[in-house]
C-alpha positions as CSV (number, residue, x, y, z in Angstrom):
1,M,-34.6,-19.2,32.4
2,S,-32.8,-19.2,35.8
3,L,-29.5,-19.5,33.9
4,Y,-30.1,-16.1,32.2
5,Y,-30.8,-14.5,35.5
6,T,-27.3,-15.5,36.6
7,L,-25.5,-14.8,33.3
8,V,-27.0,-11.5,32.2
9,P,-26.0,-9.6,35.4
10,A,-22.5,-11.1,35.0
11,L,-22.0,-9.2,31.7
12,P,-20.6,-5.7,32.5
13,A,-22.5,-2.9,30.9
14,L,-21.6,-1.5,27.5
15,P,-22.2,2.3,26.9
16,P,-25.6,3.4,25.4
17,S,-23.8,4.9,22.4
18,L,-20.8,3.5,20.6
19,S,-19.3,6.9,20.5
20,Q,-19.1,6.8,24.3
21,L,-16.9,3.7,24.2
22,R,-13.4,4.1,25.6
23,E,-12.4,0.6,26.4
24,L,-13.8,-2.9,26.6
25,P,-15.4,-3.7,29.9
26,I,-14.5,-7.3,29.7
27,S,-11.8,-9.3,27.9
28,V,-12.8,-11.9,25.2
29,L,-11.4,-14.6,27.5
30,Q,-13.6,-13.5,30.4
31,L,-16.6,-13.1,28.2
32,E,-16.3,-16.6,26.6
33,Q,-15.8,-18.1,30.1
34,R,-19.1,-16.6,31.2
35,L,-20.9,-17.6,28.0
36,S,-19.8,-21.2,28.6
37,M,-22.7,-21.3,31.0
38,L,-25.0,-21.6,28.0
39,S,-26.3,-24.9,26.7
40,D,-24.7,-26.4,23.6
41,E,-27.7,-25.5,21.6
42,D,-27.7,-21.9,22.7
43,Q,-23.9,-21.7,22.1
44,A,-24.5,-23.0,18.5
45,V,-27.1,-20.2,17.9
46,L,-24.8,-17.6,19.3
47,A,-21.8,-18.8,17.2
48,R,-24.0,-18.7,14.1
49,A,-25.3,-15.2,14.8
50,L,-21.7,-14.0,15.4
51,R,-20.5,-15.5,12.1
52,L,-23.3,-13.7,10.2
53,F,-22.7,-10.4,12.0
54,Q,-18.9,-10.2,12.0
55,R,-17.5,-7.6,9.6
56,E,-14.3,-9.8,9.2
57,R,-15.0,-13.4,8.4
58,S,-12.8,-16.3,7.4
59,G,-13.6,-19.4,5.4
60,D,-15.8,-17.7,2.8
61,E,-13.2,-15.7,0.9
62,G,-13.6,-17.9,-2.1
63,F,-17.4,-17.6,-2.3
64,S,-19.0,-15.9,-5.2
65,D,-21.5,-13.3,-4.3
66,R,-24.3,-15.7,-5.1
67,D,-22.8,-18.5,-3.0
68,E,-22.3,-16.1,-0.1
69,V,-25.9,-14.9,-0.2
70,R,-27.1,-18.6,-0.2
71,H,-24.8,-19.3,2.8
72,W,-26.4,-16.3,4.6
73,Q,-29.9,-17.6,3.9
74,Q,-29.0,-21.1,5.3
75,E,-27.4,-19.7,8.4
76,L,-30.3,-17.3,9.1
77,A,-32.8,-20.1,8.7
78,A,-31.2,-21.8,11.7
79,I,-31.7,-18.8,14.0
80,P,-34.9,-19.7,15.9
81,D,-35.6,-16.3,17.5
82,K,-37.3,-13.9,15.1
83,P,-36.3,-10.6,16.7
84,L,-32.6,-11.7,16.6
85,R,-32.9,-13.0,13.1
86,R,-34.5,-9.7,12.0
87,V,-31.6,-7.7,13.3
88,L,-29.1,-10.0,11.5
89,E,-31.2,-9.7,8.3
90,E,-31.2,-6.0,8.5
91,N,-27.5,-5.9,8.9
92,L,-27.1,-8.1,5.8
93,E,-29.5,-5.8,3.8
94,W,-27.4,-2.8,4.8
95,R,-24.2,-4.5,3.7
96,S,-25.8,-5.4,0.4
97,L,-26.8,-1.8,-0.2
98,M,-23.3,-0.6,0.5
99,A,-21.8,-3.3,-1.8
100,A,-24.2,-2.1,-4.5
101,Q,-23.0,1.4,-4.1
102,R,-19.4,0.4,-4.3
103,Y,-19.9,-1.7,-7.3
104,R,-21.7,1.1,-9.1
105,L,-18.9,3.6,-8.3
106,A,-16.4,1.1,-9.6
107,G,-18.1,1.2,-13.0
108,Q,-20.7,-1.6,-13.0
109,A,-23.0,-0.3,-15.6
110,D,-26.2,-2.0,-14.6
111,G,-27.5,-4.2,-11.7
112,T,-28.5,-7.2,-13.7
113,G,-25.8,-9.4,-12.2
114,F,-25.8,-7.9,-8.7
115,E,-26.2,-10.4,-5.9
116,G,-27.2,-9.3,-2.4
117,Y,-29.4,-10.2,0.5
118,G,-33.0,-9.1,1.1
119,P,-36.4,-8.8,-0.5
120,R,-35.6,-5.5,-2.3
121,I,-32.7,-6.7,-4.4
122,W,-34.9,-6.7,-7.4
123,I,-35.6,-3.0,-6.8
124,I,-31.8,-2.3,-6.6
125,K,-31.3,-4.1,-9.9
126,R,-34.2,-2.3,-11.6
127,D,-33.3,1.2,-10.3
128,W,-29.5,0.7,-10.5
129,Q,-28.9,4.2,-12.0
130,Q,-30.8,6.0,-9.3
131,A,-28.6,7.4,-6.5
132,D,-30.8,5.7,-3.8
133,F,-31.7,2.7,-5.9
134,G,-35.3,3.8,-5.5
135,L,-35.2,3.0,-1.8
136,G,-34.6,6.5,-0.4
137,R,-37.9,6.5,1.5
138,R,-37.0,3.3,3.4
139,Y,-33.3,4.1,3.7
140,P,-33.0,7.9,3.8
141,W,-29.2,7.6,4.5
142,L,-28.4,6.1,1.1
143,V,-27.9,9.4,-0.7
144,E,-25.6,10.7,2.1
145,S,-23.6,7.4,2.1
146,L,-23.1,7.7,-1.6
147,A,-21.8,11.2,-1.2
148,Q,-19.5,10.1,1.5
149,L,-18.1,7.3,-0.6
150,K,-17.4,9.7,-3.5
151,Q,-15.7,12.2,-1.2
152,G,-13.5,9.5,0.4
153,Q,-15.2,9.9,3.8
154,C,-15.1,6.2,4.5
155,L,-14.3,6.4,8.2
156,A,-17.3,8.7,8.9
157,L,-19.6,6.4,6.9
158,E,-18.2,3.3,8.7
159,Q,-18.9,4.9,12.1
160,Q,-22.5,5.8,11.2
161,I,-23.2,2.2,10.1
162,L,-21.7,0.9,13.3
163,E,-23.7,3.3,15.4
164,R,-27.0,2.2,13.7
165,L,-26.2,-1.4,14.4
166,W,-25.3,-0.6,18.0
167,R,-28.7,1.1,18.6
168,K,-30.6,-1.8,17.0
169,L,-28.7,-4.3,19.2
170,R,-29.2,-2.3,22.4
171,L,-32.9,-2.1,21.8
172,L,-33.0,-5.9,21.2
173,E,-31.1,-6.4,24.5
174,Q,-33.4,-4.1,26.5
175,S,-36.6,-5.4,25.0
176,H,-35.9,-9.1,25.7
177,P,-34.2,-9.2,29.1
178,F,-32.9,-12.4,30.6
179,T,-33.2,-14.4,27.4
180,L,-30.8,-15.8,24.8
181,M,-31.6,-12.7,22.6
182,A,-30.3,-10.4,25.3
183,V,-27.1,-12.4,25.6
184,A,-26.7,-12.6,21.8
185,A,-27.2,-8.8,21.4
186,Y,-24.6,-8.2,24.1
187,R,-22.1,-10.5,22.4
188,L,-22.7,-8.8,19.1
189,R,-22.3,-5.3,20.6
190,W,-19.1,-6.5,22.2
191,S,-17.8,-7.6,18.8
192,L,-18.7,-4.1,17.4
193,A,-16.9,-2.5,20.3
194,E,-13.8,-4.6,19.8
195,Y,-13.8,-3.8,16.0
196,R,-14.3,-0.1,16.7
197,L,-11.4,0.1,19.1
198,R,-9.1,-1.9,17.0
199,W,-9.7,0.0,13.8
200,Q,-10.3,3.5,15.0
201,G,-8.5,6.5,13.5
202,D,-6.2,6.1,10.6
203,A,-6.3,2.3,11.0
204,A,-10.0,2.3,10.4
205,Q,-9.7,4.3,7.3
206,E,-7.1,1.9,5.9
207,H,-9.1,-1.2,6.9
208,F,-12.3,0.1,5.3
209,S,-10.5,0.9,2.1
210,Q,-9.2,-2.7,2.1
211,L,-12.8,-3.9,2.4
212,V,-13.8,-1.8,-0.5
213,D,-10.8,-3.0,-2.6
214,R,-11.7,-6.6,-1.8
215,A,-15.2,-6.1,-3.1
216,L,-14.1,-4.3,-6.2
217,D,-11.6,-7.1,-7.0
218,R,-14.6,-9.2,-8.0
219,L,-15.4,-6.9,-10.8
220,G,-12.2,-7.8,-12.6
221,P,-9.8,-5.7,-14.7
222,D,-12.6,-3.6,-16.4
223,A,-13.4,-1.7,-13.2
224,S,-12.9,2.1,-13.4
225,V,-9.6,3.2,-11.8
226,D,-11.1,6.6,-11.1
227,A,-14.1,5.1,-9.4
228,V,-12.0,2.8,-7.3
229,T,-10.0,5.9,-6.1
230,E,-13.2,7.7,-5.2
231,A,-14.6,4.7,-3.4
232,G,-11.4,4.1,-1.3
């Protein structure tokens, strides 16, 4: 515990809102040097959480959707702290919902073969044709996100998703001070900040479209060209 009382104050503050971010308060090299204070066990947990959370990943490009979900489940099972694990699970659930919307826009007629993370995947499959997959009460932003995808407002949608994640992580950081969870939440917020600064503006629009195209590639040649245009 004394280690965290030394480490946490050494991490310069990130802004309360992602929209307030103008620059990174610490470089990745400086950050990793300070995080090297953690035990090997804590560093392993932090690395696993970062792999699950990062929006750009390497090493799993060849995974099928089913294999990727199984990989997520295995990684999550090795996260010992429930509050941190829950934030990571929620992020994967959101990503699964967005993937379902993109697949449907691309012309996937039903949700029978859809693979995603979370206890509500069966509802998505059952209510595939509903705009909100029958989950609008739990995720009231789903209808708006669908409209944004149809209108090509990918950047605005991306920013909203990042802002939601930022708030969740900040709450985790504040509610578990001087613990590994606080350090992990800070590290994950730093990764969001770096991503936001690197892909803001026109570059963010282009990058988000690439993510959409990569997901739609899995549908094969029968995907609707018009739908792909709308989703990108």
